[in-house]
N, C-alpha and C positions, 0 to 999 in steps of 0.2 A: 687131522682131514677138517677141524672146525677152522682152526687159525688159516690152512689154503683157502677155504671159501668165504670167510671174510675177508682177506685180503689177494683176495682174486683178481681185480682190477691192477693193484697195483704190481702184482707178480708176473699180471701180462705187459703190462709196460714194460715192467724192467728185462722181462728173457727177451723181448723184441729189440731194445735198447743193446743187451749181448749179443743177438742174433746178428742185428749186421756191422756192431763191432767186432766180430770174431769175422764176420764176412772181409770188413777193409784187411785186418790183420793176416787174414788167407792170403787174400790179395799181393800184402805188401809181403809176404813170405817168402809167396811163389816167384814173385817179379823183381824188389830191392833184395829183400836177402837171397834168394835164390837158393832156400833153405828148403832139403825136402823131409825133416824133420819138424823144422816151426810150421810147415804146411802142414803134415799131418797132427801137428798138434791143433793148429789153428781148425781142421779137419773137424775133429769130434770135438772144440768147441765150440764149433755153429751146430751138430748134433744134438748138444746137452743144452743149447740153449733156444735150440730153433724146432722144428716139427715135434721130437719126441715130446718136450714136458707142455708144449702147447696142448698137445691129442691130450695127455696124461688130465692137465687143467681142466682139459673139455669133458672128459669123461666121469671127473671128481665133481665137477659143477650138475654134471648130468644127473647124475646118480644122487647128489645130497638135494637137486630142486625137483628132480622128477618129470620135469620138463626141458623146452629149447626155448632158452630166455633168448636174452639181447647179448650174455656174455657167449653163450654155446655159439650162435650165431656169427659174431665176430670173430673167433677162432673160426670156424669151418670157413668164412668169407677170407681169411687172412692164408687160411691152407690153400683155398682155390687160388689165388693169386699168388701164392708161391708156385703152384704147378704147373701153372698156365703165362700170364703176363709178368710174372715176378721173374719168370727166368729168362726172358728177353732183357729183359731190365740188369738182371745181373750179367748178361752174355756182355751187354753194350757199359757196364762197370767193368769189366773183366779186360775189354779192350780199353779203356780211359788207361785204366793201371800199368796195360803194359806197357802203351804209348807212355805214362807218365813215369816210371822206373826206370825204364832202357834209358827214355831222354836224358833224365838227373843221373843214371850211371853213365851214359857216355860223355854227359858234361862236366863230371868227377875226376873221369880221367884225365880230359885234357889240359885240365887245372897244375 
């Protein structure tokens, strides 16, 4: 647990990057690959890199410091963003990906 607390910022940034990468992969699997299997894999990857570990890291940090510090506040803000404004952003990203990957598929079939 000491390792997690000592490296909490690096872990948080890495998890956030992985969560966004899995989001893009999820959209790619859904619209470009049109694969239910890869879509499900991407969904699991998102769960394993997004909300679940961030909440766990927040809990570990709180137990370790016994206070709500900047790190805990950042995690709370990320979660609030994800459940509010972030949903709208993901819907826009989803619409963009659907248009982009459908267009690419149509263009590739014409050639």
